[in-house]
N, CA, C and O atoms as CSV, one atom per row, in Angstrom:
chain,resi,resn,atom,element,x,y,z
A,1,TYR,N,N,14.127,36.972,-9.200
A,1,TYR,CA,C,13.925,36.594,-8.131
A,1,TYR,C,C,12.512,36.263,-7.865
A,1,TYR,O,O,12.613,35.266,-7.150
A,2,LEU,N,N,11.184,36.521,-8.025
A,2,LEU,CA,C,10.341,35.860,-8.404
A,2,LEU,C,C,10.174,34.439,-8.542
A,2,LEU,O,O,9.469,33.629,-7.941
A,3,LEU,N,N,11.172,34.317,-9.681
A,3,LEU,CA,C,11.237,32.639,-9.659
A,3,LEU,C,C,11.801,31.489,-8.895
A,3,LEU,O,O,11.583,30.278,-8.881
A,4,ALA,N,N,12.804,32.505,-8.106
A,4,ALA,CA,C,13.654,31.906,-6.932
A,4,ALA,C,C,12.665,31.495,-6.046
A,4,ALA,O,O,12.632,30.311,-5.709
A,5,VAL,N,N,11.825,32.322,-5.602
A,5,VAL,CA,C,10.680,32.376,-4.407
A,5,VAL,C,C,9.695,31.245,-5.055
A,5,VAL,O,O,9.509,30.156,-4.511
A,6,LEU,N,N,9.238,31.541,-5.978
A,6,LEU,CA,C,8.936,30.063,-6.406
A,6,LEU,C,C,9.037,28.956,-6.541
A,6,LEU,O,O,8.195,28.124,-6.204
A,7,ALA,N,N,10.068,28.747,-7.050
A,7,ALA,CA,C,10.735,27.697,-6.738
A,7,ALA,C,C,10.844,27.242,-5.445
A,7,ALA,O,O,10.380,26.113,-5.283
A,8,VAL,N,N,11.489,27.973,-4.116
A,8,VAL,CA,C,11.585,27.537,-2.841
A,8,VAL,C,C,10.047,27.260,-2.179
A,8,VAL,O,O,9.853,26.473,-1.252
A,9,THR,N,N,8.915,28.127,-2.891
A,9,THR,CA,C,7.999,28.149,-2.397
A,9,THR,C,C,7.139,26.203,-3.212
A,9,THR,O,O,6.454,25.501,-2.468
A,10,MET,N,N,7.323,25.927,-4.175
A,10,MET,CA,C,7.180,24.608,-4.762
A,10,MET,C,C,7.514,23.734,-4.286
A,10,MET,O,O,6.654,22.862,-4.160
A,11,ALA,N,N,9.003,23.409,-3.711
A,11,ALA,CA,C,9.863,22.698,-3.208
A,11,ALA,C,C,9.177,22.429,-1.805
A,11,ALA,O,O,8.848,21.277,-1.520
A,12,SER,N,N,8.865,23.915,-0.556
A,12,SER,CA,C,8.256,23.489,0.398
A,12,SER,C,C,7.190,22.783,0.070
A,12,SER,O,O,7.283,21.724,0.690
A,13,ALA,N,N,6.107,22.792,-0.648
A,13,ALA,CA,C,4.798,22.347,-1.002
A,13,ALA,C,C,4.899,21.163,-1.272
A,13,ALA,O,O,3.942,20.444,-0.985
A,14,ALA,N,N,6.116,20.557,-1.927
A,14,ALA,CA,C,6.396,18.960,-2.157
A,14,ALA,C,C,6.748,18.026,-1.182
A,14,ALA,O,O,6.327,16.880,-1.027
A,15,ASN,N,N,7.833,18.859,-0.342
A,15,ASN,CA,C,7.848,18.152,1.012
A,15,ASN,C,C,6.941,18.367,1.827
A,15,ASN,O,O,6.917,17.514,2.715
A,16,THR,N,N,6.140,19.181,1.918
A,16,THR,CA,C,4.933,18.937,2.849
A,16,THR,C,C,3.746,17.876,2.296
A,16,THR,O,O,3.021,17.238,3.060
A,17,ASN,N,N,3.693,17.820,1.114
A,17,ASN,CA,C,2.856,16.799,0.467
A,17,ASN,C,C,3.379,15.691,0.700
A,17,ASN,O,O,2.597,14.805,1.044
A,18,LEU,N,N,4.671,15.387,0.612
A,18,LEU,CA,C,5.469,13.920,0.684
A,18,LEU,C,C,5.393,13.515,2.026
A,18,LEU,O,O,5.275,12.304,2.213
A,19,ASN,N,N,5.449,14.501,3.323
A,19,ASN,CA,C,5.462,14.225,4.819
A,19,ASN,C,C,3.851,13.746,5.163
A,19,ASN,O,O,3.573,12.920,6.033
A,20,ALA,N,N,3.030,14.319,4.447
A,20,ALA,CA,C,1.764,14.443,4.373
A,20,ALA,C,C,1.257,12.693,3.974
A,20,ALA,O,O,0.352,12.108,4.569
A,21,VAL,N,N,1.982,12.175,2.990
A,21,VAL,CA,C,1.938,10.848,2.408
A,21,VAL,C,C,2.321,9.786,2.946
A,21,VAL,O,O,1.867,8.642,2.909
A,22,ARG,N,N,3.553,10.421,3.663
A,22,ARG,CA,C,4.366,9.444,4.723
A,22,ARG,C,C,3.143,9.105,6.078
A,22,ARG,O,O,2.501,8.136,6.481
A,23,GLU,N,N,3.276,10.212,6.348
A,23,GLU,CA,C,2.031,10.022,7.620
A,23,GLU,C,C,0.792,9.309,7.129
A,23,GLU,O,O,0.318,8.553,7.977
A,24,THR,N,N,0.238,9.347,6.143
A,24,THR,CA,C,-1.076,8.612,5.881
A,24,THR,C,C,-0.668,7.273,5.685
A,24,THR,O,O,-1.362,6.366,6.144
A,25,MET,N,N,0.301,7.051,5.102
A,25,MET,CA,C,0.651,5.626,4.583
A,25,MET,C,C,1.080,4.839,6.347
A,25,MET,O,O,0.715,3.697,6.623
A,26,ASP,N,N,1.792,5.624,7.225
A,26,ASP,CA,C,2.465,5.398,8.565
A,26,ASP,C,C,0.809,4.767,9.204
A,26,ASP,O,O,0.669,3.640,9.680
A,27,VAL,N,N,-0.115,5.619,9.088
A,27,VAL,CA,C,-1.404,5.422,9.634
A,27,VAL,C,C,-2.159,4.217,8.947
A,27,VAL,O,O,-3.062,3.686,9.594
A,28,LEU,N,N,-1.857,3.746,7.689
A,28,LEU,CA,C,-2.743,3.108,7.072
A,28,LEU,C,C,-2.197,1.392,7.753
A,28,LEU,O,O,-2.740,0.366,8.163
A,29,LEU,N,N,-0.734,1.954,7.525
A,29,LEU,CA,C,-0.074,0.401,7.880
A,29,LEU,C,C,-0.236,0.142,9.394
A,29,LEU,O,O,-0.458,-1.062,9.518
A,30,GLU,N,N,-0.226,0.571,10.244
A,30,GLU,CA,C,-0.647,0.951,11.874
A,30,GLU,C,C,-2.317,0.110,11.612
A,30,GLU,O,O,-2.590,-1.008,12.048
A,31,ILE,N,N,-2.963,0.722,11.052
A,31,ILE,CA,C,-4.440,0.156,10.879
A,31,ILE,C,C,-4.618,-1.342,10.260
A,31,ILE,O,O,-5.443,-2.199,10.575
A,32,SER,N,N,-3.760,-1.380,9.447
A,32,SER,CA,C,-3.494,-2.687,8.911
A,32,SER,C,C,-3.022,-3.828,9.583
A,32,SER,O,O,-3.436,-4.977,9.430
A,33,ARG,N,N,-1.839,-3.315,10.585
A,33,ARG,CA,C,-1.597,-4.263,11.636
A,33,ARG,C,C,-2.711,-5.007,12.858
A,33,ARG,O,O,-2.822,-6.130,13.352
A,34,LEU,N,N,-3.398,-3.733,12.999
A,34,LEU,CA,C,-4.419,-3.777,14.189
A,34,LEU,C,C,-5.469,-4.797,13.686
A,34,LEU,O,O,-5.994,-5.664,14.384
A,35,LEU,N,N,-5.694,-4.569,12.393
A,35,LEU,CA,C,-6.709,-5.550,11.597
A,35,LEU,C,C,-6.308,-6.785,11.182
A,35,LEU,O,O,-7.045,-7.605,10.633
A,36,ASN,N,N,-4.780,-6.980,11.515
A,36,ASN,CA,C,-4.076,-8.094,11.003
A,36,ASN,C,C,-4.142,-8.770,9.555
A,36,ASN,O,O,-3.901,-9.883,9.087
A,37,THR,N,N,-4.398,-8.068,9.286
A,37,THR,CA,C,-4.079,-8.113,7.262
A,37,THR,C,C,-3.049,-8.884,6.823
A,37,THR,O,O,-3.248,-9.606,5.846
A,38,GLY,N,N,-1.986,-8.872,7.356
A,38,GLY,CA,C,-0.868,-9.466,7.046
A,38,GLY,C,C,0.061,-8.953,5.812
A,38,GLY,O,O,0.995,-9.526,5.251
A,39,LEU,N,N,-0.582,-7.533,5.560
A,39,LEU,CA,C,-0.077,-6.668,4.390
A,39,LEU,C,C,1.092,-5.964,4.873
A,39,LEU,O,O,0.934,-5.392,5.952
A,40,ASP,N,N,2.324,-5.864,4.279
A,40,ASP,CA,C,3.728,-4.841,4.778
A,40,ASP,C,C,3.531,-3.745,3.770
A,40,ASP,O,O,2.671,-3.777,2.891
A,41,MET,N,N,4.293,-2.887,3.940
A,41,MET,CA,C,4.573,-1.567,3.308
A,41,MET,C,C,4.305,-1.490,1.987
A,41,MET,O,O,3.565,-0.660,1.459
A,42,GLU,N,N,4.841,-2.260,1.510
A,42,GLU,CA,C,4.912,-2.587,0.224
A,42,GLU,C,C,3.765,-2.938,-0.552
A,42,GLU,O,O,3.281,-2.406,-1.551
A,43,SER,N,N,3.415,-3.982,0.136
A,43,SER,CA,C,2.088,-4.401,-0.417
A,43,SER,C,C,0.479,-3.982,-0.142
A,43,SER,O,O,-0.531,-4.485,-0.633
A,44,LEU,N,N,0.638,-2.634,1.036
A,44,LEU,CA,C,-0.258,-2.025,1.282
A,44,LEU,C,C,-0.211,-0.735,0.102
A,44,LEU,O,O,-1.221,-0.409,-0.521
A,45,SER,N,N,0.917,-0.176,-0.059
A,45,SER,CA,C,1.378,0.660,-0.920
A,45,SER,C,C,0.713,0.166,-2.287
A,45,SER,O,O,0.016,0.893,-2.995
A,46,ILE,N,N,0.998,-1.061,-2.540
A,46,ILE,CA,C,0.681,-1.215,-3.992
A,46,ILE,C,C,-1.084,-1.379,-3.932
A,46,ILE,O,O,-1.583,-1.017,-4.997
A,47,CYS,N,N,-1.712,-1.669,-3.296
A,47,CYS,CA,C,-3.216,-1.560,-2.838
A,47,CYS,C,C,-3.793,-0.278,-2.848
A,47,CYS,O,O,-4.899,-0.071,-3.347
A,48,VAL,N,N,-2.821,0.947,-2.109
A,48,VAL,CA,C,-3.481,1.922,-2.326
A,48,VAL,C,C,-3.157,2.636,-3.581
A,48,VAL,O,O,-3.731,3.690,-3.856
A,49,ARG,N,N,-2.374,2.175,-4.258
A,49,ARG,CA,C,-2.223,2.904,-5.681
A,49,ARG,C,C,-3.623,2.427,-6.556
A,49,ARG,O,O,-4.517,3.148,-7.001
A,50,LEU,N,N,-3.482,1.043,-6.627
A,50,LEU,CA,C,-4.606,0.152,-7.431
A,50,LEU,C,C,-5.783,0.989,-6.886
A,50,LEU,O,O,-6.082,1.804,-7.759
A,51,CYS,N,N,-6.601,1.126,-5.766
A,51,CYS,CA,C,-7.452,1.807,-5.268
A,51,CYS,C,C,-7.461,3.473,-5.845
A,51,CYS,O,O,-8.495,4.121,-6.003
A,52,GLU,N,N,-6.758,3.730,-5.980
A,52,GLU,CA,C,-6.269,5.491,-6.344
A,52,GLU,C,C,-6.322,5.130,-7.905
A,52,GLU,O,O,-6.243,6.117,-8.636
A,53,GLN,N,N,-6.428,4.027,-8.474
A,53,GLN,CA,C,-6.703,4.212,-10.001
A,53,GLN,C,C,-7.952,3.674,-10.316
A,53,GLN,O,O,-8.291,3.749,-11.497
A,54,GLY,N,N,-8.754,3.119,-9.473
A,54,GLY,CA,C,-10.444,3.138,-9.520
A,54,GLY,C,C,-10.445,1.802,-9.618
A,54,GLY,O,O,-11.260,1.266,-10.370
A,55,ILE,N,N,-9.512,1.021,-8.859
A,55,ILE,CA,C,-10.290,-0.531,-8.333
A,55,ILE,C,C,-11.061,-0.534,-7.383
A,55,ILE,O,O,-11.172,0.407,-6.598
A,56,ASN,N,N,-11.723,-1.636,-7.325
A,56,ASN,CA,C,-12.915,-1.548,-6.312
A,56,ASN,C,C,-12.218,-2.235,-5.132
A,56,ASN,O,O,-11.929,-3.388,-5.451
A,57,PRO,N,N,-11.915,-1.988,-4.112
A,57,PRO,CA,C,-11.092,-2.216,-2.664
A,57,PRO,C,C,-11.932,-3.321,-2.532
A,57,PRO,O,O,-11.068,-4.193,-2.443
A,58,GLU,N,N,-13.040,-3.938,-2.451
A,58,GLU,CA,C,-13.833,-5.259,-2.510
A,58,GLU,C,C,-13.210,-6.252,-3.251
A,58,GLU,O,O,-12.931,-7.335,-2.736
A,59,ALA,N,N,-12.996,-6.024,-4.263
A,59,ALA,CA,C,-12.790,-6.837,-5.353
A,59,ALA,C,C,-11.141,-7.170,-4.950
A,59,ALA,O,O,-10.620,-8.279,-4.834
A,60,LEU,N,N,-10.742,-6.310,-4.842
A,60,LEU,CA,C,-9.215,-6.590,-4.402
A,60,LEU,C,C,-8.639,-7.283,-3.479
A,60,LEU,O,O,-7.626,-7.982,-3.478
A,61,SER,N,N,-9.842,-6.852,-2.236
A,61,SER,CA,C,-9.650,-7.715,-0.963
A,61,SER,C,C,-9.991,-9.461,-1.343
A,61,SER,O,O,-9.561,-10.484,-0.810
A,62,ALA,N,N,-10.730,-9.301,-2.234
A,62,ALA,CA,C,-11.047,-10.683,-2.655
A,62,ALA,C,C,-9.986,-11.511,-3.384
A,62,ALA,O,O,-9.786,-12.726,-3.384
A,63,VAL,N,N,-9.384,-10.530,-3.986
A,63,VAL,CA,C,-8.426,-11.311,-5.130
A,63,VAL,C,C,-7.120,-11.703,-3.896
A,63,VAL,O,O,-6.733,-12.851,-3.680
A,64,ILE,N,N,-6.645,-10.588,-3.263
A,64,ILE,CA,C,-5.784,-11.285,-2.148
A,64,ILE,C,C,-5.997,-12.110,-1.146
A,64,ILE,O,O,-5.024,-12.609,-0.580
A,65,LYS,N,N,-7.275,-12.406,-0.743
A,65,LYS,CA,C,-7.591,-13.490,-0.178
A,65,LYS,C,C,-7.541,-14.861,-1.039
A,65,LYS,O,O,-7.389,-15.944,-0.474
A,66,GLU,N,N,-7.664,-14.755,-2.292
A,66,GLU,CA,C,-7.983,-16.080,-3.361
A,66,GLU,C,C,-6.410,-16.370,-3.261
A,66,GLU,O,O,-5.949,-17.496,-3.069
A,67,LEU,N,N,-5.718,-15.314,-3.402
A,67,LEU,CA,C,-4.114,-15.728,-3.785
A,67,LEU,C,C,-3.390,-16.148,-2.641
A,67,LEU,O,O,-2.296,-16.710,-2.689
A,68,ARG,N,N,-4.191,-15.789,-1.330
A,68,ARG,CA,C,-3.102,-16.468,-0.332
A,68,ARG,C,C,-4.135,-18.220,-0.156
A,68,ARG,O,O,-3.638,-19.289,0.196
A,69,LYS,N,N,-5.122,-18.055,-0.409
A,69,LYS,CA,C,-5.736,-19.615,-0.467
A,69,LYS,C,C,-4.875,-20.265,-1.398
A,69,LYS,O,O,-4.338,-21.310,-1.030
A,70,ALA,N,N,-4.667,-19.853,-2.464
A,70,ALA,CA,C,-4.020,-20.686,-3.460
A,70,ALA,C,C,-2.596,-20.853,-3.253
A,70,ALA,O,O,-2.071,-21.815,-3.814
A,71,SER,N,N,-1.914,-20.124,-2.580
A,71,SER,CA,C,-0.583,-20.127,-2.059
A,71,SER,C,C,-0.751,-21.494,-0.703
A,71,SER,O,O,-0.189,-22.581,-0.563
A,72,GLU,N,N,-1.493,-20.974,-0.132
A,72,GLU,CA,C,-1.386,-22.401,1.020
A,72,GLU,C,C,-1.659,-23.556,0.757
A,72,GLU,O,O,-1.306,-24.574,1.353
A,73,THR,N,N,-2.518,-23.405,-0.457
A,73,THR,CA,C,-2.594,-25.263,-1.320
A,73,THR,C,C,-1.719,-25.377,-1.831
A,73,THR,O,O,-1.525,-26.591,-1.778
A,74,LEU,N,N,-0.519,-24.719,-2.646
A,74,LEU,CA,C,0.320,-25.219,-2.987
A,74,LEU,C,C,1.369,-25.257,-2.113
A,74,LEU,O,O,2.369,-25.867,-2.491
A,75,LYS,N,N,1.377,-24.747,-1.028
A,75,LYS,CA,C,2.479,-25.152,0.171
A,75,LYS,C,C,2.426,-26.674,0.764
A,75,LYS,O,O,3.331,-27.458,1.052
A,76,VAL,N,N,0.800,-26.791,0.840
A,76,VAL,CA,C,0.534,-28.297,1.396
A,76,VAL,C,C,0.531,-29.332,0.289
A,76,VAL,O,O,0.701,-30.527,0.529
A,77,SER,N,N,0.393,-28.991,-0.571
A,77,SER,CA,C,0.712,-29.677,-1.723
A,77,SER,C,C,2.351,-30.182,-2.022
A,77,SER,O,O,2.816,-31.290,-2.286
A,78,GLU,N,N,2.788,-29.250,-1.903
A,78,GLU,CA,C,4.750,-29.674,-1.690
A,78,GLU,C,C,5.053,-30.041,-0.687
A,78,GLU,O,O,6.255,-30.308,-0.699
A,79,ASN,N,N,4.457,-30.275,0.547
A,79,ASN,CA,C,4.715,-30.418,1.625
A,79,ASN,C,C,4.292,-32.341,1.586
A,79,ASN,O,O,5.067,-33.215,1.975
A,80,CYS,N,N,3.066,-32.552,1.086
A,80,CYS,CA,C,2.782,-33.801,0.639
A,80,CYS,C,C,3.627,-34.655,-0.371
A,80,CYS,O,O,3.723,-35.876,-0.496
A,81,THR,N,N,4.184,-33.658,-1.021
A,81,THR,CA,C,5.164,-34.554,-2.210
A,81,THR,C,C,6.475,-34.974,-1.657
A,81,THR,O,O,7.158,-35.884,-2.125
A,82,ASN,N,N,6.861,-34.040,-0.335
A,82,ASN,CA,C,8.326,-34.233,-0.374
A,82,ASN,C,C,8.302,-35.277,0.825
A,82,ASN,O,O,9.350,-35.786,1.221
């Protein structure tokens, strides 16, 4: 009986935690949209996980900006060749 109660309690805690994570990600996505970051939910999730792993958020931001610049340069270059 105790194991059944423990299993139900753990499942309930996991659901509560999952809901909290979803709410947090929804809030972060809304902030991201308000700031016009251009990050979608998947990109934002990756950034959050990287920060949780210890990556410096400012360094991550700089890398994203550089990747966007490089991508734009490639697009312009491709348009000039076509």
